[in-house]
N, C-alpha and C positions, 0 to 999 in steps of 0.2 A: 511431552507437549512443548514443541519449540515455539509456539505462539507466545508463551510467557517471556522467553528471552527476546523475542522480537518486540514485544510490548515494552520491555525494559529499555531496549535500544531506542525506540521511538520516544519514550519519556526523556531519556538523556538528551536526545537531539532537540526536542522541544524546549526542555529546560534551558539549554544553552542559547537557543534563539530568543527565548523570553528574557533571559538575563542580558543579552546583547542590546535589547530594546528597552530595558528598564521597566518591563511589564509588571503590573500589579497582580495579574492572574491571566491564565490561558482560558479562553472561552471555548474554542473548538480546534480540532486538528483534522485535516483531510489527508487520507492515504490513497494511493493508487496501488492496487494489489493484483498482479497478474495471475491468471488461472493456473499457470505452470508452477507457481510458488507452492502450491499444495497447502496453503494456509487456510484454516477454517475461520471465516470471519467472526463467527460467534465466540469461538475460543479466544481469538485475538481481542475482541471487544471485552470479554470477561477479564482477561489479563490486564488490559488497559484500565478497566474500572478498579481493579484491586490495587494496582501499582500507583495509579494517579491519585487515588484517594489518600495515599500516604504522604503526598506532598501538597502543601498548602497552595502552591502556585497552580497546580493542575487539578485540584479537587473539583469535581463537578464538570470538568471540561468534556465536551461532546466529541466522540470519535466518529468521523464519517469515513466510510470505506467505499471507494469506487472500484469495482471489479473490471479488469481489463481482459478481454477475450484473447485467445490465441489466434494470431494471423501469421501466415507464412508466405514466402516467395518460393515457387517451385522451380527447381533446376531442370526439370524434364520438360515442362510445358510453358514455363515463364509466368504462370498465373500468380497474382498476389491476392490473398483473401483469407477468409476464416478457414481454420482447420477443423474438420469434423472431430468430435470428441470420441474417444480419448486419443491422445497422441498428437503428432505434428506431421500429418501427411496432407498431401494436396487434396483439396475438396473437389477439384475438377477431374484429375486423372488418377488419383490414388497413390501417386509416387511418394516414396519416403525421402527423395532427394530434395529436401526443403531446408530453408533457412528461416529461423524464427524471427519475425519482425516485432511482434508484441506478445505479451503474455508472461514475461519474466520480471515485470516491474515490481518493485517494492519501494515506493518513494513517498516521502512527506511532501505534499504539494501545496499545502496551505495551512497556516497557523493564524488563528484569529486571537489577538491579544487585547487586553484592557491595559492601556498605557496612561500614565498621568498626563494631564493637560500641560502644554508648553513644551 
C-alpha cells in the first residue's frame, strides 16, 4: 500500500509549511491527485488519518482530494482532450501517439492553517 508512504510525505510537507508560518495547528489540506497515479483516495485518506492523528499539529485536519482526469495531446490528429479510460489514447482517432497533459499530478495545493494573531 504505497498510499501510506504518500500520506507520510504529505504530512512532512505540511508540517514544514506549518512550522514556517508559526501555525498553532493545521485545519485542512487539499491535494490534486491525477488519475494515472493509481492512488486509491480512500486508502490515502485512511493513511492520512492514522499518521496525522499522531501529530498534535495535524490531528483532526481535513484532507480534501481533487481528482484530475487524464487529458492528452494527440500526435496523429492534433486533438487535445480527455483520454478514454483505460490508457492514454486519443479520444478522437484512437491513436496511441499521445502526450499526457494532465493526470499525473500529486500536489499539495492548499494548506489551511490556524496561526496566532499578529
